[in-house]
C-alpha positions in Angstrom: -9.8 -1.0 70.3 -7.7 -1.8 67.3 -7.8 2.0 66.5 -6.1 2.6 69.8 -3.1 0.5 68.6 -3.1 2.2 65.2 -3.4 5.7 66.4 -0.5 5.4 69.1 1.6 3.0 67.1 3.1 1.6 70.4 3.6 -1.5 72.5 1.1 -1.7 75.4 0.7 -3.8 78.5 -2.9 -4.9 79.5 -2.9 -2.2 82.4 -2.1 0.6 80.1 -5.0 -0.4 77.6 -7.4 -0.8 80.7 -6.6 3.0 81.3 -6.7 4.2 77.7 -9.6 2.4 76.2 -12.4 3.3 78.4 -11.4 7.0 78.1 -10.8 7.1 74.2 -13.1 4.4 73.0 -15.8 3.9 75.6 -15.0 0.3 76.4 -15.7 -0.7 79.8 -12.6 -1.5 81.9 -14.0 -5.0 82.7 -14.4 -6.0 79.0 -10.9 -4.7 77.7 -9.3 -8.0 78.5 -12.0 -9.9 76.5 -11.8 -7.7 73.5 -8.2 -7.9 73.5 -8.2 -11.5 73.6 -10.7 -11.9 70.7 -8.4 -9.4 68.7 -5.4 -11.7 69.5 -7.4 -14.8 68.5 -8.2 -13.1 65.1 -4.6 -12.3 64.5 -5.4 -8.6 64.4 -3.2 -7.8 67.5 0.1 -9.5 68.2 1.0 -10.7 71.8 4.3 -11.6 73.4 5.0 -12.7 77.0 8.5 -11.4 78.1 9.4 -12.4 81.5 6.2 -11.9 83.6 4.7 -9.2 81.4 2.5 -9.5 78.4 2.9 -7.0 75.5 0.4 -6.3 72.9 0.8 -4.4 69.7 -0.6 -3.9 66.2 0.6 -1.5 63.6 -1.3 -0.6 60.3 1.2 -1.9 58.0 1.0 -5.3 59.7 -2.7 -5.3 59.3 -2.4 -4.8 55.5 0.1 -7.5 55.3 -2.1 -10.0 57.1 -5.0 -9.1 54.8 -2.8 -9.5 51.8 -1.6 -13.0 53.0 -5.2 -14.1 53.8 -6.4 -12.8 50.1 -3.6 -14.9 48.5 -4.4 -17.9 50.5 -8.1 -17.6 49.4 -7.1 -17.1 45.9 -4.9 -20.2 45.8 -7.7 -22.1 47.4 -10.2 -20.8 44.7 -7.9 -21.8 41.9 -7.3 -25.3 43.4 -11.1 -25.7 43.8 -11.6 -24.7 40.2 -9.0 -27.4 38.9 -10.6 -29.9 41.1 -14.1 -29.1 39.7 -12.9 -29.4 36.0 -11.2 -32.8 37.0 -14.4 -34.1 38.6 -16.5 -33.0 35.7 -14.2 -34.8 33.4 -14.3 -38.0 35.5 -18.1 -37.7 35.8 -18.5 -37.5 32.1 -16.1 -40.5 31.5 -18.1 -42.6 34.1 -21.4 -41.6 32.5 -20.1 -42.7 29.2 -18.7 -46.0 30.5 -22.0 -46.7 32.3 -24.1 -45.9 29.2 -21.9 -48.3 27.2 -22.3 -51.0 29.8 -26.0 -50.6 30.0 -26.2 -50.9 26.1 -24.1 -54.1 26.2 -26.5 -55.5 28.8 -29.6 -54.7 26.8 -28.0 -56.1 23.6 -27.5 -59.6 25.3 -30.9 -59.6 26.8 -32.6 -58.8 23.5 -30.4 -61.4 21.6 -31.3 -64.3 24.0 
């Protein structure tokens, strides 16, 4: 169904899509609304309610921008997680060193007494 939006590069109402999609993409008329809603939920199709009418659209450039933003967000998250991993590794090494030193101190006192 997303191809319909990209091929026509136009704004549609639900009734228009219910006529176009079964003919061009083989989607049953009863499932057009469900498929459309899932595309809207995934931010692949935009939706706007103007008055009592609902308008749907998706343009190829918009899809590219959405994918680019998603990729940038994922890359930022990866960098953040890498920094966190490094910090946690250093904290773990420091804690292990302190623990080892503390255990050696306990053994020293037990042996001396």
